[in-house]
Phi, psi and omega in degrees: 000144174247137180252116189260119181265345180248347174054053185283144174280154189304144187291139179073010184230143176280128184312143175314328182294349191269036174280061194281352177294341182251032180253123182313145180297324187296319183294322183290326177298317171307309177294326180292313185305328187269005173089187179304146183301331185289336186286343187259114184307136180296334180267012185292144180286359186269340187224157158246128189261122179243106178254142178236136176244192191313138183072010177081009182291130181275142173239113177259124175233132179214174179245014176211153176298318181298323180286327172303302184305319180304313176304318175299308181301324187284308177308309185296318180295317169314311184268337185207043176316302187298319177297311172300317177298316175297328175290311181303323174300320173298312182288339171284340181076049178228023182295313191296320183300334181252323189239015175082155186282336190270339178293167182237165178287152188297337180223159183280160177205186170308327180279012183061204176230061170302163170296158180307315182291322178298321175299311188297314170311312181298305188291326174297327182271337188240325182259060185261191186295332183283323183292317180299317183299310179295318170307308175295325182287339182283342190270143176293162180305325176297326184283321182297320182292310176312307189286339172286309176307317176308310181301318178295321178294321179297312181301315187296318175300315183292321177292319181297319176301318187278344174272359193288161181296152177297149187088346182294146171313137181207156178285150180297331182273351194313322186248017174288145183297334183280349178267120187224170176287160182244165173233171180299332182298320178297328179281320176302323179286336168298316173308310179297324179294336180272331182283339183256018185299333184253018181221255179315320184300343178271351186232026185301308178306324185281338174282309185287345177268349188296123172201147182297148180215142179277100173239159181296188195301151172295138173233156188291135176293145180220163178303135178207108175065210192298141179298133178298145181299336182281346168278355180275129177289159175092227186228165174066193185235013176245122178312323181290346180294129178162211184193168163255143169206130177225139180231137182231141186251199193292334181297332181261330187260347183076358188227171182275346182265143182268180182227131180227135177244126164245135189218065181291148176246115193210187183286141182268353183209177178077177189300337184257019174287153178290141173239132180261140183203165177232129190242129183224122165239098191308137181088345183226338178201138174205098190215142188223150177156216184229152164219166173299150172298125177112356188245126185266014177235154176284128191264318183227119186180212185199152167235198185279005192236323194217159172215148186205160174214172181228154164231155175295133181278145179280348182289158175274143176249016179216171178208158182244149180230140182268102186269135174269124183268162176287131178303331182262355184206118184282350178259016171235141182227156191265136172226112173062042177075357179254137174272148183224148179274136169295145171285129177243133184228128176267132186239129179251127184234132175281135177234150179259123182272171179306331181270008180083354188279145168277136170219168183252138171245139178239155173214151181252122180259142184241136185230134168265181177294336175271352180141190181285152174285138179233127180262112178254017178292355171289334182272310177205138183303333184295340186256014181272186179258082183195172174069022183083004179224161173216163181244124177263145178248137172239118180259122181299338185262352186299333177244022181264088180258022181260002190299310185279336175279340171293321187288323176298321175299311177300317172314330182253011184299139193262347184192168170300315179299319174305317182294310180298324176296317180299316178304315182291318181299315185272321184049049196246351188289131195278324183208027193225155167275164176228131173240138180207156171227162177224152184293135175071013180243130184286351198250162173238142184245135166238144181199132159260066194241106177187226190260109182228132179303137176279083182229071181305157188294324180302318177297324187285325171301308181287338179250030174285148173234172182298323181288314182291333176289325177293317170309311186301328180296340177267318182225097182268013183254314180293125174290138181214103197246160178288114181276001184264359185229124182291341179289354177260008177292166180295151187268166183227115182257128183312330186272003179276144175294325185234133180300134175083009175240158180292134175283162192307318180302342183261008185254144185289128175225157180209133166237130187219148181266357172266276176204159171228153183206155165199137181233036178081005170290176174291173180300342189315321183228073168291330170208125179298345174283344183220067171307144178262116187224155172102023179257159182288162187298336182293351179271355166121356179097158183226160176053042180243149178303134169285164166290155174303326176299318180288318176301312178299326180290320170294321174298319177302317181301311188296316184294323182285328174300315186290321184276344189275355175055040175065029175242120179291333178290318176288329175291317177304313185290320180291334170296311184302311186297311181286337175300336188241020175286345167065039175283136177271117181279333171302306174301326175297325187271323199228358185300310189285330171302312186296312186292316180306319186279324195260352190270014184289327178299128182306324185298343183255004180306312181299316184293318188285327177295321179297314183286333178284335180276341182296130184283000177087007183241163180244045172293151183310328179279337189294137179251124181124332178306320182294321177292306190296327172294313178301321177300310179303312180301319179289322178294326173292326174288326192254336181242110186299151188298329181281354176256341185278325187255133178289327177243106180290176182293135174232128181299336183283348180223055199287342178263000180242350185223157000294164177202184178061069182294151180267080185292344174283351174301130180297342178295330182292310176298326186284331174298321177292321177299314182300316184304306174310309181296319175299319170292328180287319182300338182271344182081032187242129172304143179310317185261022181296140172287152189301317189281358176280338181242326173271099193229162170226134180268109179213134176067025176086013184223159168269126186246116177294135174248188178221179182086179187198182177288160191289334196299334178270009175084032177281135164280324175272108191259133165214120194207157175226143181300325183273002178088356180286163181255341180285134189266150181187206186286342181263014185268159165240165179160192168315134181238267172257123171246143180221128177251119186233135171220165177248108181268192174299327181253020173105209182291142171221121184232141173232144188229159163224138178236095189308318182266356172090166174289313184291141188289342184249014184295331178253024179220036175074014181263193180286176170078038184274352185307313179296325190286325176283342178284321179294313190300318179274006181053041183260081188309138175272118174289103189293133176279095183265318184271165192298314182294342175282314177296318182301320183270002186287131188288343174262014187301131172231153169227150176222123183263131181244132172286136182286000000 
C-alpha cells in the first residue's frame, strides 16, 4: 500500500474536472466578469463554488442549502448524466414509453432488473402523488431546499451541455428524448427507491403480476431450483453485496480518537453506484464521503467530529401474511371472521411498440390491509394466489421517510454522542448496520438500529399457519403471520418511532473501547468478547457460524490491535494496507489440510503443485488464486457442510469453527478435478496470474486488478453475478474505501473510489485516474480542510450563479 499525501493527478492527463467544454457561456462569462476565481469570496451570496481536486472529487461550497444542492446536482450531472437520467426515468415509471415494455434497465441495482413494464407499473402505482406528499412533508426545510437545489443544478448542467458549441465533448445520451429536466419530485422518488431496497424492491415482478387464479389445494413449500432472491438476506440479487467495517477505540489506539475502516462491496455501475463529494455550508455543514447518485447528502463519510460506515444488515425489513380468501370471491379476504375487499387500483402505462407507436397498457394492483398481494407461486404453488389463500407483503420501510433527514443530521453531528442520539431518535436506517467513531471519544459504536418489523418470536409462534410453518423451515428469519386475525398484526410499542416497528431500545447496539466490526453477519458478534443475544429472530439470528470473510475480519482486528503499539497512526496505516491484501481465509485455514489428503492422484499433480506454491492471496501477480477459487466453489457445491467439517461450528469458538476439513472424502479430489476442467474449458492456465483475467477496461487500457468473490473468505471483493472475471459497470466489489482517524489536529482521512467518479470510467470512458489509483492501492490523502484543498495539485474552480 502507498499512502499519497500529495495526491498528484496521473501524468500527462487532464483531470476529470476539466471538462470545460460543457460549461455554458453564461457561466463562463460570469466567472470572467468577476475576475480571477480567487478574487471572488467563496462565501459570496452571488455564487456557488464547485472546486475539484485530484481524481475529480467535487468540493461544493455555498452559502445556502439551495445553493449547496445546486452544486451537488450540477457536479453529479457532469460526471453521470446518462446514469442519472436513466434512473429518474425508472422512478417516474416511463421506461416502456421510450425503450419498450420487455426490455430491461442497462445495469443492475437494488431494484434488480425487472422488465420496463414491471418497473413502470410498480412506480406508477407506489411512487405516486400521495407518496410524494408524505415524503416531502417528512423532510426538514434544509433538506427540502437541498432537494430543490439539486434539481436546479442538474437542469442547469443539462441546459448548458445541450447549448455547448458543436464539437464539444458530450455524453452519448445528451440529446436523447428520454433525458429531460427534473423537479424535486424526481429526487423524492429516488429517495423512495432507496428506502424500499430491502422490501418491495425485491418483489416488483411478483407484485405487479399478482392476480387470482384457480389452482388446487395449498401444499407446504419446499426448496425447488434456484433459491428465491427474497430468501437471501439484505438487498439486491447478488450474494456478494455487502461490506466490511471495523471501528477501533482507545484500547486499540492508545488515544481518545478512534480509527475506522469503511469498505462497502457495492455496484460498480448503475443508479445505485456511489458518488464521492465534499459539501460545505460555512457554520452549518462540512462533510465528505459518498452517496448514491441522485442523493444530495453524504451517506457514508466523515466530518471533523465523527466518521461512520455501513454494512448490509442480516435483519429482515419485510414480512409476509397468509390471507384466507372468501370462497366466493378471491379478491376478498377474512379478518376476524369478517370478509373485506382488497383495494384494486388500475395503473396505466404508455408503451412503445416495435413499430414505434405508443399505446396504453393497464394493470390492476391489489392491496390488503397488510400491504400489496404478492404472487410467489413461480417458486411454489402454495405461495401463489390460489387454493383459498394469497400472500400479502408488508415493507417496514414503505412509510419510512426519515432516512435522508437522518443522514443530513449525521452530516452535521457534533460528537459521537450526538451521532448516536440522532440514530436513536430517528430509528430510520432502512437496511444497514452502522459503525462509527468520534473525535476525542474513546469508544467505537456498532448498531443494527433502524426499521425492523415488530414481530417477536412469541407472536410468530402464536400466529403461525400450516403454510408459514413450512416456509419457516426454509427461512426462519422472515416473519410469516396469519393474516386472518388482527391479533397477528405487527405489534405497536408507544416508544417506537414508527407503528409496527421495534423501538430503538429493543435493537442491538454496542459501545466498546477495543473494537467493533461487521462483515454482513448478524449483529450477534459485533465483538466476540460481548455477544449480543436475546433478540427476536427477525433481526437475523444468533449463535450461527460466521462467514469466512467475517472470521477474517475479526482476526484482522485482533492482530492489528496487538501490532499497532497503541498508535492510531500505525493502526490506520496497517488497516488500510491489510484491507487490500486480498487474503483468502479459506486458504489460510484449510489449504494445507485439503491438499495433503486430496493430492495423491497423478491427474492432480500439476494443480497441487500450483496451489502449494500459491501464497494464498489474490493479488494481480499471484498464480493459483483462480484455481483455488474454482476448487472452493466446487467444494461448496458437492460436499454439504455437515459432511465436510470434522469439527462443526461451536458458538463457544465462533472464530475457530467449523474446522478440520475431511480431505480424505473422495469428493474433495473430485472437486479439484472439476476445478481443473473449468479453467481448461475457459482456456485459462492453472497458474494464470489473477491480473491476467481479473481486468477492468478504463481510459483505453486493460488494468489488472486484485481480489475475488467473497465465498473463499476474501476481504477484498471483486465479483460478477455471471461468474466472469472481467470487472465493469455490472460488477460488484470494493467501491468507496475510507480509512479515517481522529488525531490531535482533527480528522485525517484516506480514500479510494474503485470505480471512479465518471459513469464510464470502468467502461473504457474518461475519468480513469481513480480506477488506476485503486489498482495500485495508492490511497488518496483526502483534502478536507481549506488549506489542503488550496494546495491540491489538481485543483480547478467553477463559480455557479444561483
